[in-house]
N, C-alpha and C positions, 0 to 999 in steps of 0.2 A: 773126197776127204780133205783135199787142200782147201776147198772153198769153205767147208765147215770150220777148219782150223783158222782160216783168215778172218772169219766172222765171229769167232768165239772171243769172249773177254780175256784179256791177258792175266787177270787175277781171278782166283777162284771166288765164287760167291758163297757165303756162309748162310745156311738156312737154319732156322730154329727147329727143334724137335717136332713141334706142331706142324710147321710148314712141310717138313720132310714126310710126315705121316699123311698129310693132305695130298701131296704129290704122289705118294705110293698108292693111295686110294684111287686117285684119278687115273693113274696108269692101269690099275687093276680093272676099273670099270671100262675104260676104253679098250683094253686088251680082251676082255670078255666079249664085248660087242663085236670087235674085229674078228675074233675066233668064230663066233656064231654066224656072222655074215659069210665068212670064208667057207664054213661047212655047208651053208645053204647053196652057194654058187659052185661048189666043188664039182658036181656032175657036169655043169656047163663048161667049166674050165677043162675037164678031162675030155669032153667031146670035142672041143676046139683043138686041143693038143693032139688028138687022134687024127684030125683032118690035116694039120700042118705038116709040110714036108720036113723031114729031119735034115739038119745041116749036112751031115755026112753024105746023105743021098744027093743033095744039090751039088756038093763039091766034086763028087765022082763023075758028074755028067756035064762038066763045064765045056762049052763049045765056043765057036767064034762069036756068037751073039750073046754070050753070058751064060748064066746057069740055066739048065733045063728045068723048067717048072711046069709040070702038068697041072691041069685044073683039077683040084680035089673035089670029091663028091660031098657037097655041103648039105645034102638033103637030110643027113642025120641030125642037123641042127634045127630043122624046121619046127620041131616040137617045143622049142624054147623061145619064149617071147620076152622082150626087154620091158621091164616095168620101170617107169620113171616117175 
């Protein structure tokens, strides 16, 4: 947050009504696309989250060599291919 504050202009920029409407439309378009993509990859994110060890589980098993981390079964992710 401090970085954003340090980089923002000291005075407010005034936009015309037309510019404001254009900005709102662009945000709406980008937001709709972001939401669509997020819904498409939601199953993959949930599968990955199921495989990851929860932080409280790691903290309860701290030993001399650091956190106990067992190898998760990632075979549940084998059905998902990365498309680039």
